[in-house]
VEXMARMAR-21598 format. One record per residue: x, y negated, z of N, C-alpha, C, O in turn. Coordinates in steps of 0.2 Angstrom, whole numbers, padded with zeros to 4 digits, always signed. Atoms other than C-alpha are relative to their C-alpha. Layout:
N
XYZXYZXYZXYZ ...
//
This chain:
377
-0003+0004-0007-0145-0176+0200-0003-0006-0001-0006-0009-0006 +0002+0005-0003-0149-0190+0208+0003-0008-0005+0009-0009-0007 -0004+0007+0001-0147-0209+0201-0002-0006+0003-0008-0006+0005 +0004+0006+0000-0148-0226+0206-0001+0001+0008-0006-0003+0010 +0002+0000-0008-0149-0221+0227+0005-0001+0002+0011+0001+0001 -0006+0002-0004-0140-0229+0238+0001+0005+0005-0004+0008+0008 -0003-0006-0005-0129-0218+0250-0004-0001+0006-0004+0005+0009 +0001+0000-0007-0137-0224+0265-0006+0005+0000-0006+0006+0006 +0007-0004+0001-0154-0212+0261+0004+0007+0001+0000+0012+0001 -0004-0007+0000-0141-0197+0262-0001-0001+0009+0001-0005+0013 -0002-0002-0008-0145-0188+0280+0006-0001+0004+0006-0003+0010 -0007+0000-0003-0128-0187+0285+0002-0008+0002+0002-0010+0007 -0002+0006+0000-0124-0206+0280-0004-0004+0004-0001-0008+0008 +0005+0003-0002-0140-0212+0288+0004+0001+0008+0006-0004+0012 -0002+0002-0007-0133-0204+0305+0006-0003+0000+0006-0008+0004 -0008+0003-0002-0114-0210+0304-0001-0007-0002+0003-0010+0000 +0003+0007-0001-0124-0228+0301-0002-0002+0006+0000-0006+0010 +0003+0002-0005-0135-0227+0315+0005+0000+0006+0003-0003+0011 -0004-0002-0004-0121-0222+0327+0007-0002+0000+0012-0001+0004 -0006+0007-0001-0107-0234+0321-0003-0007-0003-0002-0009-0008 +0002+0005+0000-0117-0248+0321+0006-0006-0002+0005-0011-0006 -0005+0006+0001-0100-0260+0322+0004+0001-0004+0009-0002-0003 -0005-0001+0005-0090-0252+0308+0000-0006-0004+0006-0008-0003 -0002+0005+0002-0091-0268+0299+0006-0006+0002+0009-0010-0002 -0004+0003-0005-0082-0277+0312+0008+0002+0000+0013-0002+0002 -0008-0004+0002-0066-0265+0306+0004-0003-0005+0010-0002-0007 -0005+0003+0007-0063-0274+0289+0004-0004+0002+0003-0007+0008 -0007+0005-0001-0047-0283+0288-0001-0006-0005-0004-0004-0010 +0001+0004+0005-0048-0298+0277+0006+0002-0005+0010+0006-0003 -0004-0004+0004-0037-0294+0263+0007-0006-0005+0011-0006-0010 -0004+0006+0003-0031-0313+0261-0003-0001-0007-0007+0002-0009 +0003+0002+0007-0034-0320+0243-0002+0005-0005-0001+0010-0003 +0002-0005+0007-0040-0311+0228-0002-0004-0005-0008-0007-0005 -0002+0002+0008-0037-0316+0212-0007+0000-0003-0010+0006-0003 +0005-0002+0002-0052-0320+0204+0001-0003-0008+0002-0009-0009 -0002+0004+0007-0050-0322+0183-0006-0006-0001-0012-0006+0001 +0003+0004+0002-0056-0336+0174-0005+0002-0005-0005+0008-0008 +0006-0002+0003-0073-0336+0167+0003+0002-0010+0001+0006-0014 +0001-0002+0005-0065-0337+0149+0006+0008-0002+0008+0009-0007 -0004-0006+0000-0054-0319+0153-0005+0004+0003-0003+0010+0003 +0002-0007-0003-0067-0310+0163-0006-0003+0005-0004-0009+0007 +0005+0003-0002-0086-0314+0171+0000+0005+0007+0001+0011+0006 -0001-0003-0007-0085-0307+0189-0005+0000+0005-0006-0005+0009 +0005+0001-0003-0100-0302+0200+0000+0003+0006+0005+0006+0007 +0000-0003-0007-0104-0296+0217-0008+0000+0003-0012-0004+0000 +0005-0002-0002-0120-0291+0226-0002-0001+0007+0003+0001+0010 +0000-0001-0005-0128-0294+0241-0008-0002+0002-0011-0007-0001 +0004+0000-0002-0145-0292+0249-0004-0002-0006-0008-0006-0007 +0006-0002+0011-0153-0287+0229+0002-0006-0001-0003-0007-0004 -0003+0005+0005-0144-0303+0222+0005+0000-0002+0010-0001+0002 -0006+0002+0007-0132-0304+0208+0005-0009+0002+0003-0015+0002 -0003+0005+0000-0120-0316+0212+0007-0002-0004+0011+0002-0001 -0004+0002+0002-0107-0324+0202+0008-0003+0001+0009-0009-0001 -0003+0005-0003-0091-0328+0210+0006-0002-0004+0010+0000-0009 -0005+0006+0003-0080-0341+0207+0008+0001+0005+0013+0001+0002 -0006-0004-0004-0067-0336+0222-0001+0002+0007-0005+0001+0012 -0001-0003-0006-0062-0327+0234+0007+0000+0006+0013+0001+0005 -0007+0000-0006-0051-0330+0251-0002+0005+0006-0008+0004+0007 -0001-0002-0006-0050-0320+0267-0009+0005+0000-0011+0010-0003 +0008-0001-0003-0070-0317+0273-0005-0001-0005-0009+0002-0008 +0004+0004+0003-0076-0328+0263-0001+0000-0009+0004-0002-0012 +0000+0003+0008-0082-0330+0243-0004-0006-0002-0009-0009+0001 +0005+0004+0002-0087-0342+0234-0005+0001-0006-0002+0000-0011 +0003-0001+0008-0101-0339+0220-0007-0003+0000-0008-0008+0004 +0006+0003+0002-0117-0342+0213-0006+0005-0002-0006+0010-0006 +0007-0004+0001-0135-0334+0216-0002-0002-0005-0003-0008-0006 +0002+0002+0006-0140-0331+0199-0008+0002-0001-0011+0001-0007 +0007+0003+0000-0158-0329+0205-0005+0008-0005-0011+0009-0006 +0004-0007+0004-0161-0312+0196-0003+0005+0005-0001+0010+0004 +0000-0005-0005-0168-0302+0211-0003+0005-0004-0006+0004-0009 +0001-0006+0004-0169-0283+0205+0004+0002-0003+0007+0007-0001 -0003-0002+0004-0158-0285+0191+0008+0003+0003+0009+0004+0009 -0009+0000-0002-0137-0281+0193+0002-0003-0006-0002-0005-0010 -0003+0003+0003-0124-0288+0184+0002+0004-0008+0005+0001-0013 +0001-0003+0006-0125-0274+0171-0007-0004-0006-0005-0007-0011 +0006+0004+0000-0143-0281+0167+0000-0004-0005+0000-0003-0011 -0001+0005+0000-0140-0297+0167+0006-0001-0008+0006-0005-0012 -0005+0001+0007-0124-0295+0154-0004+0003-0004-0007-0002-0007 +0004-0003+0005-0135-0283+0142-0006-0006-0003-0005-0007-0009 +0008+0005-0001-0152-0296+0143+0006-0007-0006+0005-0008-0012 -0003+0006+0003-0137-0312+0139+0004-0001-0002+0005-0006-0006 -0006+0000+0005-0122-0306+0133+0006-0004+0003+0006-0006+0009 -0004+0002-0006-0106-0313+0138+0001-0008-0003-0001-0012+0001 +0000+0009+0003-0104-0330+0130-0008-0005+0004-0008-0011+0007 +0005+0002-0003-0121-0333+0136-0001-0003+0009-0004-0007+0011 +0004+0001-0005-0122-0331+0153+0009-0001+0003+0011+0001+0008 -0009+0004-0001-0101-0338+0154-0003-0005+0000-0004-0008+0006 +0006+0010+0000-0113-0356+0149-0004+0003+0006+0000+0002+0011 +0004+0000-0006-0125-0350+0163+0003-0002+0005+0001-0007+0008 -0004-0002-0005-0113-0347+0176+0003-0008+0000+0001-0012+0004 -0001+0007-0001-0104-0365+0172-0006-0005+0001-0004-0010+0006 +0003+0003-0001-0119-0373+0171-0003-0001+0008-0004-0006+0011 +0000-0002-0008-0123-0366+0190+0005-0003+0005+0003-0006+0010 -0005+0002-0004-0107-0371+0197-0001-0008+0005+0003-0010+0009 +0003+0003-0008-0116-0384+0208-0002+0001+0005-0003-0003+0009 +0006-0005-0005-0125-0372+0218+0004+0004+0002+0002+0009+0005 -0005-0008-0001-0111-0361+0221-0001-0001+0009-0004-0006+0010 +0001-0003-0008-0113-0356+0242+0008+0008+0000+0011+0012-0003 -0003-0006-0003-0103-0345+0253-0003+0004+0001-0009+0003+0003 +0003-0007-0002-0105-0326+0255+0007+0002+0006+0013+0001+0005 -0005-0003-0004-0096-0317+0269+0000+0006-0004-0006+0008-0006 +0000-0005+0004-0089-0303+0260-0003+0006+0005-0008+0009+0003 +0002-0006-0003-0092-0289+0273-0009+0001+0000-0012+0005+0003 +0007-0004+0002-0111-0290+0268+0001+0002-0006-0004+0001-0010 +0000+0001+0008-0106-0287+0251-0004+0009+0000-0002+0012+0005 +0003-0007+0000-0116-0269+0246+0003-0001-0008+0005-0006-0011 -0003-0003+0005-0111-0258+0230-0001-0006-0006-0006-0009-0006 +0002+0006+0005-0110-0272+0215-0005+0002-0005-0008-0003-0008 +0004-0001+0005-0121-0263+0203-0001+0007+0001+0004+0010+0004 +0001-0005+0000-0129-0248+0201+0003+0006-0005+0004+0005-0011 -0004-0005+0005-0121-0231+0195-0003+0006-0001-0008+0007+0002 +0003-0007-0001-0123-0215+0192+0006+0007+0003+0012+0006+0004 -0003-0004-0003-0116-0198+0198+0002+0006-0004+0004+0012-0001 -0005-0003+0006-0108-0189+0184+0005-0004-0002+0004-0009-0004 -0004+0004+0003-0092-0195+0180+0006+0003-0001+0007+0009+0000 -0005-0006+0006-0076-0192+0171+0006-0004+0005+0006-0009+0008 -0005+0002-0005-0058-0192+0181+0006+0001-0006+0006+0005-0010 -0007-0004+0004-0040-0193+0173+0004+0001+0005+0005-0002+0010 -0002-0002-0004-0030-0183+0180+0009-0001+0000+0010-0002-0006 -0008+0001+0000-0007-0186+0183+0000-0006-0007+0005-0006-0010 -0002+0002+0003-0010-0200+0172+0005-0006+0002+0006-0010-0003 -0006+0003-0001+0005-0211+0180+0006+0005+0002+0008+0008+0008 -0009-0004-0002+0022-0202+0180+0000+0001+0006+0000+0007+0009 -0004-0003-0006+0027-0203+0196-0006+0002+0006-0004+0003+0012 +0004-0005-0003+0011-0196+0202+0000+0007+0000+0001+0012+0004 -0005-0007+0003+0015-0183+0192+0003+0005+0003+0003+0011+0004 -0009-0002-0004+0032-0182+0200-0002+0002+0006-0002+0008+0007 -0001-0001-0008+0028-0183+0218-0006+0009+0002-0004+0014+0005 +0004-0006+0000+0012-0169+0216+0005+0006-0005+0001+0010-0007 -0002-0007+0004+0023-0156+0206-0002+0000-0007-0002+0006-0009 +0004+0001+0006+0015-0160+0191+0002+0001-0006-0002-0001-0010 -0003+0004+0007+0026-0161+0176-0005+0003-0005-0005+0008-0007 +0005-0003+0006+0011-0161+0163-0001-0007-0003-0001-0011+0001 +0004+0005+0001+0004-0175+0151-0007-0002+0006-0007+0002+0012 +0008+0002-0003-0016-0183+0159-0004+0007-0001-0002+0011-0006 +0004-0001+0003-0029-0173+0160-0007-0001+0002-0008-0006+0005 +0009+0002-0005-0049-0174+0165-0002+0004+0003+0000+0010+0005 +0007-0005-0006-0063-0167+0175-0003-0004+0003-0001-0009+0006 +0007+0004-0002-0079-0171+0181+0002+0000+0007+0005+0005+0010 +0002+0001-0007-0082-0178+0198-0007-0004+0001-0009-0010+0000 +0004+0001-0001-0097-0176+0202-0002-0002+0005-0002+0003+0008 +0003+0002-0008-0105-0188+0220-0001-0007-0004+0002-0010-0009 +0004+0008+0000-0115-0204+0219+0006-0006+0002+0009-0005+0007 -0005+0002-0002-0102-0217+0221-0002-0004+0006-0008-0006+0005 +0006+0004-0009-0107-0226+0240+0006-0008-0001+0011-0008-0004 -0003+0007-0002-0104-0246+0245+0008+0001+0000+0012+0005+0001 -0009-0001-0002-0086-0253+0247+0002-0001+0008+0007-0003+0010 -0004+0003-0004-0086-0254+0265-0005+0006+0005-0007+0004+0010 +0003-0005-0002-0095-0236+0269+0005+0005+0004+0010+0006+0001 -0002-0003-0003-0090-0225+0282-0001+0008-0005-0006+0010-0007 -0002-0005+0004-0080-0210+0274+0000+0006+0007+0004+0005+0012 +0000-0005-0004-0084-0192+0283+0006+0006-0002+0006+0008-0008 -0006-0006+0003-0069-0180+0283-0003+0005+0001-0006+0006+0007 +0004-0006+0000-0077-0165+0279+0004+0009+0002+0002+0015+0002 -0007-0005-0004-0058-0155+0286+0004-0004+0001+0004-0010+0001 -0006+0003-0002-0043-0157+0289+0005-0002-0006+0011-0001-0005 -0005+0000+0005-0035-0161+0271-0003-0006-0005-0001-0005-0010 -0001+0006+0001-0043-0178+0267+0004-0005-0002+0007-0009+0002 -0005+0002+0001-0034-0185+0256-0003-0007-0005-0010-0007-0006 +0001+0007+0003-0035-0204+0245+0003+0000-0006+0009+0002-0007 -0004+0002+0009-0032-0210+0226-0002-0007+0001-0007-0008+0002 +0005+0007+0003-0033-0231+0223-0001+0002-0007+0004+0006-0008 +0001+0001+0007-0040-0232+0204-0004-0005+0000-0007-0007+0004 +0006+0004+0003-0047-0242+0194-0004+0004-0007-0002+0008-0012 +0004-0006+0003-0061-0235+0186-0005-0007-0006-0007-0013-0004 +0004+0002+0006-0071-0240+0168-0007+0002+0000-0009+0007+0003 +0006-0001+0000-0088-0243+0166-0005-0001-0005-0008-0006-0003 +0006+0001+0004-0101-0242+0152-0002-0001-0001-0006+0003-0001 +0006+0004+0000-0112-0255+0149-0008+0003-0004-0014+0002-0004 +0009-0002+0004-0123-0245+0137+0003+0007-0001+0008+0008+0002 -0002-0008+0003-0122-0227+0131+0004-0002-0007+0003-0005-0012 -0005+0002+0006-0105-0225+0120-0003+0008-0003-0004+0014+0000 +0000-0007+0003-0108-0212+0106+0005+0002-0002+0010-0002-0003 -0007-0005+0003-0094-0199+0099+0003-0005-0005-0001-0006-0010 -0006+0001+0004-0080-0207+0090-0003-0008-0002-0003-0010-0007 +0000+0010+0001-0085-0227+0093+0004-0003+0007+0004+0000+0013 -0002+0006-0007-0077-0241+0106-0004-0004+0000-0006-0008-0005 +0005+0004-0002-0088-0249+0115+0003-0009+0000+0009-0010+0001 -0005+0007+0000-0084-0270+0114+0000+0000+0005+0006-0002+0006 +0001+0003-0011-0087-0272+0134+0000+0005+0003-0003+0011+0001 +0001-0004-0007-0085-0263+0147+0003-0004+0006+0008-0009+0007 -0001+0002-0009-0085-0266+0166+0006+0003+0003+0009+0007+0001 -0007-0004-0003-0071-0262+0178-0001-0003+0008-0002-0008+0010 +0000+0003-0006-0071-0260+0197+0004+0007+0003+0004+0012+0001 -0002-0004-0004-0062-0252+0211-0002+0006+0002-0008+0008+0004 +0003-0007-0003-0062-0235+0217+0005+0004+0005+0011+0002+0006 -0003-0003-0004-0056-0224+0229+0000+0009-0001-0004+0012+0003 +0001-0006+0001-0054-0206+0223+0001+0006+0006+0005+0011+0005 -0003-0005-0005-0056-0195+0240+0000+0007-0005-0004+0009-0009 +0000-0008+0002-0050-0178+0239-0001+0005+0006-0001+0004+0012 +0002-0005-0005-0056-0162+0248+0009+0006+0000+0010+0012+0000 -0007-0006+0002-0036-0154+0246-0002+0008+0000-0004+0011-0005 +0001-0006-0002-0037-0139+0254-0008+0005-0004-0010+0010-0002 +0007-0002+0003-0054-0134+0242+0004+0000-0007+0003+0005-0011 -0003-0002+0008-0043-0140+0226+0003+0002+0000+0004+0005-0005 -0006-0002+0003-0028-0133+0230-0005+0010+0000-0001+0014-0002 +0003-0008-0002-0039-0115+0233-0004+0002-0005-0005+0007-0006 +0003+0000+0006-0048-0119+0216+0002-0001-0006+0000+0002-0011 -0005+0000+0008-0036-0124+0202+0002+0005-0003+0005+0009+0001 -0002-0005+0002-0032-0112+0190+0008-0001+0000+0011-0004-0005 -0007+0002+0000-0013-0113+0195+0004+0001-0005+0010-0001-0004 -0005+0001+0005-0004-0109+0180+0000-0004-0006+0004-0004-0010 +0001+0006+0004-0014-0121+0169-0003-0006+0005-0009-0004+0007 +0005+0006-0004-0020-0136+0180-0004-0006-0003-0008-0010-0002 +0004+0007+0006-0023-0148+0165-0006+0004-0001-0011+0000-0003 +0007-0003+0003-0037-0136+0162-0007-0001+0004-0012+0002+0003 +0004+0004-0004-0047-0146+0175-0004+0006+0006-0007+0004+0011 +0004-0005-0005-0054-0130+0184+0001-0003+0008+0006-0005+0010 -0004+0001-0007-0056-0133+0201-0001-0006+0004+0000-0006+0010 -0002+0005-0003-0056-0151+0203-0009-0003+0002-0011-0005+0007 +0006+0000-0001-0073-0153+0202-0004+0003+0009-0008+0000+0012 +0001-0001-0005-0075-0143+0218+0003-0003+0006+0001-0003+0012 -0006+0004-0004-0060-0153+0226-0004-0006+0003-0004-0008+0009 -0001+0005+0002-0065-0168+0220-0008-0004+0003-0008-0010+0005 +0005+0002-0002-0085-0170+0223-0001+0002+0007+0003+0006+0010 +0001+0000-0007-0094-0172+0238-0003-0005+0003+0000-0011+0001 +0005+0006-0004-0107-0184+0248+0008-0004+0002+0013-0002+0005 -0005+0005-0004-0095-0201+0251+0006-0001-0002+0009-0007-0001 -0008+0001+0001-0078-0198+0243-0002-0005-0009+0002-0004-0014 -0001+0006+0006-0081-0211+0228-0003-0006+0002-0009-0006-0001 +0002+0006-0002-0084-0228+0236+0005-0003-0004+0011-0002-0006 -0001+0004+0005-0083-0241+0224+0003-0008+0004+0002-0008+0010 +0000+0006-0003-0077-0260+0227-0004-0006-0002-0007-0005-0007 +0005+0004-0004-0085-0274+0232-0001-0006-0005-0005-0010-0004 +0002+0005+0005-0083-0284+0215+0000+0004-0008+0004+0009-0010 +0000-0004+0010-0088-0279+0195+0001-0004-0004-0002-0009-0003 -0003+0004+0004-0078-0286+0183-0001+0002-0010+0000+0008-0013 +0002-0002+0008-0083-0288+0163+0005-0006-0001+0005-0012+0001 -0006+0002+0002-0067-0292+0155-0004-0003-0008-0010-0002-0011 +0002+0004+0008-0069-0304+0137+0003+0007-0003+0000+0011-0007 -0003-0006+0001-0056-0289+0134+0004+0003+0004+0009+0002+0007 +0001-0005-0004-0056-0276+0142+0006+0004+0000+0011+0003+0004 -0008-0004+0003-0041-0265+0134+0007-0004+0002+0012-0001+0004 -0005+0004-0002-0029-0282+0138+0000+0001+0007+0004+0005+0010 +0000+0001-0007-0036-0286+0155+0001+0006+0005+0003+0004+0010 -0003-0006-0003-0033-0268+0162+0005+0001+0000+0007+0006+0003 -0007-0002+0000-0015-0268+0158+0001-0005+0006+0007-0006+0006 -0002+0007-0003-0014-0283+0173-0002+0000+0006-0002-0004+0011 +0005+0000-0009-0022-0274+0188+0005+0002+0004+0009+0006+0002 -0005-0005-0006-0011-0271+0204-0004+0002+0005-0008-0001+0008 +0003-0002-0007-0017-0258+0215+0004+0001+0005+0011+0001+0004 -0004-0001-0009-0013-0256+0233-0004+0004+0004-0010+0003+0004 +0006-0004-0006-0021-0243+0247+0005+0000+0007+0011+0002+0006 -0003+0000-0004-0016-0245+0264-0004+0005+0005-0009+0007+0003 +0002-0005-0003-0020-0232+0279+0002-0002+0007+0007+0001+0010 +0000+0004-0007-0022-0242+0297+0007-0006+0000+0011-0008+0005 -0003+0005+0001-0011-0257+0288+0006+0001-0003+0010-0004-0004 -0007-0001+0001+0004-0248+0282-0002+0002-0008-0006+0005-0012 -0002-0002+0010+0007-0247+0263+0001+0007-0001+0006+0011+0001 -0004-0006+0002+0007-0231+0256-0003+0000-0009-0003+0006-0011 +0002+0001+0006+0000-0235+0237+0001-0006-0003-0002-0011-0001 -0002+0005+0005+0008-0247+0224+0000+0002-0008+0002+0007-0010 -0001+0000+0009+0007-0248+0206-0004-0004-0005-0008-0008-0002 +0001+0005+0004+0003-0258+0191-0003+0004-0007+0000+0009-0009 +0006-0004+0004-0011-0253+0179+0005+0000-0006+0001+0003-0010 -0005+0001+0009+0003-0254+0161+0003+0005+0003+0005+0008-0002 -0003-0006+0001+0012-0238+0169-0006+0006-0001-0005+0012+0000 +0007-0005+0001-0005-0229+0165+0006+0003-0006+0010+0000-0010 -0002-0005+0008+0002-0215+0151-0007+0000-0005-0006+0002-0011 +0006+0000+0004-0016-0216+0144-0003-0003+0001-0006-0002+0006 +0005+0005+0000-0026-0232+0140-0006+0002+0001-0007+0008+0001 +0007-0003-0002-0043-0231+0143-0001+0001-0009-0003+0007-0011 +0004-0002+0008-0047-0232+0122+0005+0008-0001+0001+0012-0004 -0001-0005-0001-0034-0215+0123-0004+0006+0007-0004+0012+0007 +0003-0002-0004-0044-0210+0138-0007+0003-0004-0009+0009-0005 +0007-0001+0007-0060-0211+0125+0003+0006-0002+0002+0012+0000 +0001-0004+0005-0053-0202+0114+0002+0008+0001+0002+0012-0003 -0001-0006-0003-0047-0188+0126-0008+0004+0001-0009+0010-0001 +0004-0004-0003-0062-0185+0132-0006+0002-0007-0009+0007-0006 +0003-0004+0006-0071-0183+0114+0002+0004-0002-0002+0007-0005 -0005-0004+0001-0056-0171+0110-0004+0006+0007-0004+0012+0004 +0002-0004-0005-0064-0160+0127-0006-0001+0003-0007+0000+0009 +0007+0000-0003-0082-0163+0128-0005+0006+0000-0011+0006+0002 +0005-0005+0001-0087-0147+0124+0005+0006+0007+0003+0012+0008 -0002-0007-0006-0077-0137+0139-0004+0000+0004-0008-0004+0006 +0003-0003-0005-0084-0129+0152+0002+0002+0007+0005+0006+0009 -0004-0004-0009-0082-0128+0170-0007+0003+0005-0013+0001+0004 +0004-0002-0005-0091-0119+0185-0002-0004+0005+0003-0007+0008 +0000+0004-0006-0097-0128+0198-0007+0002+0002-0012+0003-0001 +0004-0003-0005-0109-0123+0211-0008+0005-0003-0013+0005-0001 +0003-0006+0002-0116-0108+0201-0002-0004-0007-0006-0001-0010 +0001+0003+0006-0117-0121+0186+0003-0001-0005+0009-0001-0002 -0002+0001+0006-0111-0124+0169+0002-0008+0001-0004-0011-0001 -0001+0006+0003-0104-0143+0168+0005-0002-0005+0010+0003-0006 -0003+0004+0005-0096-0153+0156+0002-0009-0001-0003-0013-0001 -0003+0006-0001-0085-0170+0154-0009-0004+0001-0012-0007+0006 +0003+0005+0002-0101-0178+0146-0008+0004+0003-0009+0009+0002 +0005-0001-0004-0118-0177+0157-0007-0001-0008-0013+0000-0007 +0004-0001+0005-0127-0179+0139+0004+0001-0005+0010-0001-0005 -0003-0004+0006-0123-0172+0122+0003-0008-0002+0000-0013-0001 -0001+0003+0004-0112-0182+0113-0001-0008+0000-0003-0012-0005 +0001+0006-0003-0113-0198+0123+0004-0002+0009+0002+0001+0014 -0005+0001-0008-0101-0206+0139-0009-0004+0001-0012-0007-0003 +0005+0005-0001-0118-0213+0148+0001-0006+0002+0007-0007+0005 -0002+0008-0004-0119-0232+0154+0000+0002+0006-0004+0007+0007 +0003+0000-0004-0117-0235+0170+0004+0006+0006+0003+0006+0012 -0005-0005+0000-0104-0219+0172+0004-0003+0003+0004-0009+0000 -0009-0001-0001-0087-0219+0181+0004+0004-0006+0002+0009-0009 -0004-0004+0002-0072-0216+0171+0006-0002+0001+0009-0006-0003 -0007+0001-0003-0057-0216+0183+0006+0002-0004+0007+0006-0008 -0006+0002+0005-0041-0221+0176+0007+0005+0003+0011+0006-0001 -0006-0003-0002-0029-0212+0188+0004-0002+0005+0004-0009+0006 -0003+0006-0005-0018-0217+0203+0008+0001-0001+0011+0005-0004 -0007-0002+0000-0002-0220+0207+0004+0003+0006+0000+0005+0010 -0003-0007-0004+0012-0210+0219-0002-0005+0007-0003-0011+0008 +0001+0000-0006+0011-0209+0236-0006+0000+0004-0009-0003+0009 +0007-0001-0004-0005-0201+0240+0005+0004+0007+0011+0004+0008 -0003-0004-0006-0004-0188+0256+0002+0006-0003+0007+0009+0000 +0001-0006+0004-0004-0173+0245+0008-0002-0003+0009-0007-0006 -0007+0000+0003+0016-0171+0241+0003+0005-0005+0009+0005-0006 -0003-0009+0001+0017-0154+0232-0001+0005+0004-0003+0003+0010 -0002-0006-0005+0018-0137+0240+0007+0002+0000+0010+0005-0005 -0008+0001+0000+0037-0137+0247+0001+0009-0003-0003+0012-0004 -0001-0006+0004+0046-0121+0240+0000+0006+0007-0003+0012+0007 +0000-0004-0007+0048-0113+0258-0006+0002+0002-0008+0008+0003 +0010-0003-0002+0029-0114+0262-0002+0005-0006-0006+0009-0004 +0002-0002+0006+0027-0106+0245+0001+0009+0001-0002+0014+0001 -0003-0006+0000+0038-0093+0249+0000+0006+0006+0001+0012+0006 +0004-0004-0004+0030-0089+0265-0008+0003+0004-0009+0006+0008 +0007-0002+0000+0013-0089+0261+0001+0007-0005-0003+0012-0004 -0001-0008+0003+0020-0073+0249+0001+0004+0003-0002+0010+0003 +0000-0006-0003+0026-0066+0261-0006+0002+0006-0007+0008+0010 +0007+0001-0005+0011-0069+0272-0006+0006-0001-0010+0008+0003 +0004-0003+0003+0001-0060+0259+0000+0008+0000-0004+0013+0001 +0000-0010+0001+0010-0045+0257+0002+0004+0007+0002+0010+0007 +0001-0006-0007+0012-0041+0276-0008+0001+0004-0010+0004+0009 +0007-0002-0001-0008-0042+0276-0003+0004-0003-0009+0004-0003 +0004-0004+0004-0010-0029+0264-0003+0000-0005-0007+0004-0007 +0004+0004+0007-0016-0040+0249-0008-0002+0001-0011-0003-0003 +0007+0000-0002-0033-0043+0261-0002-0007-0006-0008-0008-0008 +0000+0006+0001-0031-0061+0252+0002-0001-0009+0003+0004-0013 -0005-0001+0005-0025-0068+0236+0007-0006+0001+0007-0010+0005 -0006+0003-0002-0007-0074+0233-0001-0010+0002+0002-0013+0007 +0003+0006-0001-0015-0092+0230-0005-0002+0007-0004-0008+0010 +0001+0001-0005-0024-0091+0244+0004-0001+0007+0003-0006+0011 -0006+0000-0003-0011-0088+0255+0005-0003+0001+0008-0004+0006 -0006+0006+0000+0000-0100+0251-0004-0006+0001+0000-0011+0001 +0004+0004-0002-0013-0112+0254-0003+0000+0006-0003-0006+0009 -0002+0002-0008-0017-0107+0272+0006+0000+0003+0006-0001+0009 -0009+0001-0002+0002-0107+0274+0000-0008+0002+0001-0011+0007 -0002+0006+0001+0002-0124+0269-0004-0005+0007-0002-0008+0012 +0007+0003-0006-0013-0132+0279+0002+0004+0006-0003+0002+0009 +0001+0000-0007-0009-0125+0295+0007-0002+0000+0010+0000+0005 -0006+0003-0001+0007-0133+0293-0003-0010+0000+0000-0014+0004 -0001+0005+0003+0000-0149+0285-0005-0003+0006-0006-0009+0006 +0004+0001-0005-0012-0149+0302+0004-0002+0007+0004-0008+0010 -0007+0004-0003+0002-0149+0313+0003-0007-0001+0005-0010+0003 -0005+0007+0004+0011-0163+0304-0005-0005+0001-0003-0011+0002 +0009+0004+0001-0007-0172+0304+0002-0006-0006+0003-0012-0006 -0002+0002+0007-0001-0174+0285-0007-0008-0004-0007-0013-0006 +0007+0001+0005-0021-0179+0278-0002-0006+0005+0001-0006+0011 +0003+0004-0003-0030-0192+0285-0005+0003+0005-0008+0008+0005 +0001-0002-0008-0037-0193+0303-0006-0002+0001-0007-0007-0002 +0007+0004-0003-0053-0198+0311+0002-0008+0003+0006-0009+0007 +0000+0005-0003-0054-0215+0315+0006-0005-0005+0007-0011-0004 -0005+0003+0004-0040-0220+0302-0005-0006-0005-0010-0004-0007 +0003+0005+0003-0044-0237+0292+0003+0001-0006+0009+0003-0006 -0003+0000+0006-0041-0236+0274-0002-0005-0005-0008-0006-0006 +0001+0007+0002-0039-0252+0264+0002+0002-0009+0007+0003-0010 -0003+0002+0007-0039-0252+0244-0003-0007-0001-0008-0010+0001 -0001+0007+0003-0034-0269+0236+0001+0001-0006+0004+0007-0008 -0003-0001+0006-0033-0273+0219-0001-0008-0004-0007-0009-0005 +0001+0005+0003-0032-0290+0210-0005-0001-0003-0006+0003-0008 +0004+0001+0004-0046-0297+0202-0005+0005+0003-0010+0002+0005 +0005-0007-0005-0056-0280+0210-0002-0002+0005-0005+0003+0007 +0001+0001-0006-0058-0285+0225+0003+0005+0006+0009+0006+0006 -0001-0004-0004-0057-0272+0239-0004+0006+0002-0010+0007+0000 +0003-0009-0005-0063-0254+0248+0002+0000+0005+0008-0002+0005 -0002+0000-0009-0061-0253+0267-0008+0006+0003-0014+0005+0004 +0004-0005-0003-0066-0236+0274+0003+0001+0006+0008+0000+0008 -0002+0000-0006-0066-0231+0292-0002+0009-0002-0007+0011-0003 +0001-0008-0001-0062-0209+0293-0005+0001+0006-0004+0000+0011 +0003-0003-0008-0077-0202+0304-0001+0009-0002+0000+0012-0007 +0003-0008+0001-0082-0184+0308-0006+0000+0000-0009-0004+0003 +0005-0001+0002-0095-0176+0301-0006+0003+0007-0012+0004+0005 +0001+0000-0003-0100-0172+0316-0004-0004+0009-0007-0001+0013 +0001+0002-0004-0102-0185+0327-0006-0006-0001-0008-0009+0004 
//
């Protein structure tokens, strides 16, 4: 899998970019984003390949310091200087602070395309999806894209999930806890029809089928800020996640509601590191490399309630089973139920539609703002 590639060079994204030249104008200002004090966390952004230490963020403008290290990103700088020295450097350059238009911010750091995600880590989301179980892990195999990228609608079942994602700054070896981790906002878009058709119905927590329904170009945009906390475990308990579709709030949740914190997620990654799934004819595991969580991969920590998918109603399941029977058993029960559900979902416009504006917001972590577009336009 390729890494460190800008999404704009993907052929489909290039076409969308060319035919949607005014997408930036659709970005709505989120108001004031609280920026953590330097003794709690270092906050970074990136514009024109320049790493910016962020001091404040209000509306369309942020105030920050161009750190002058072209080509290197915030992770490179942190690994070079460490927390205290980099903090001191930022403080010494406060008089050089300037204003930057947030609509010109790019993906804040270089990231990889083999990512780990946590399912049903908020009890409220598990309840709405009719999944009465503990959290589980799966792969999301996709290159993260910039915060304002258009998202291509693959079919009629595109769904959203606002999440906080952890980013290892260096490789993490089995059984160890890192001293520091980065945190970035993410939107874990899903192809629900593919996901419902691929999961192991009697054992959702196996993770089977999630790579199929969750992976796909453009389905993992990340926020415009990258944060490295002094204490990532404590810091990550105080993140308010919100998501809006066409300015109507769909999701709101507090990270303190997570069932597994990041240390527990890491513990379960090691426990599940040898599980094998099939994806596009290949065997895949949680870990890209044996016994290692690789630097710059994302560890998504789950989403609160409010997704478009709210489980499959009992009536729909019964109708799907009857449809399977009267079809002469030409398909599977699972696929017949999914087909029935999707026919209803299309009529009800249950999932994201072409032209929808999806805004994810989190205190300290900034925003993601995507326009939903058709692949063929």
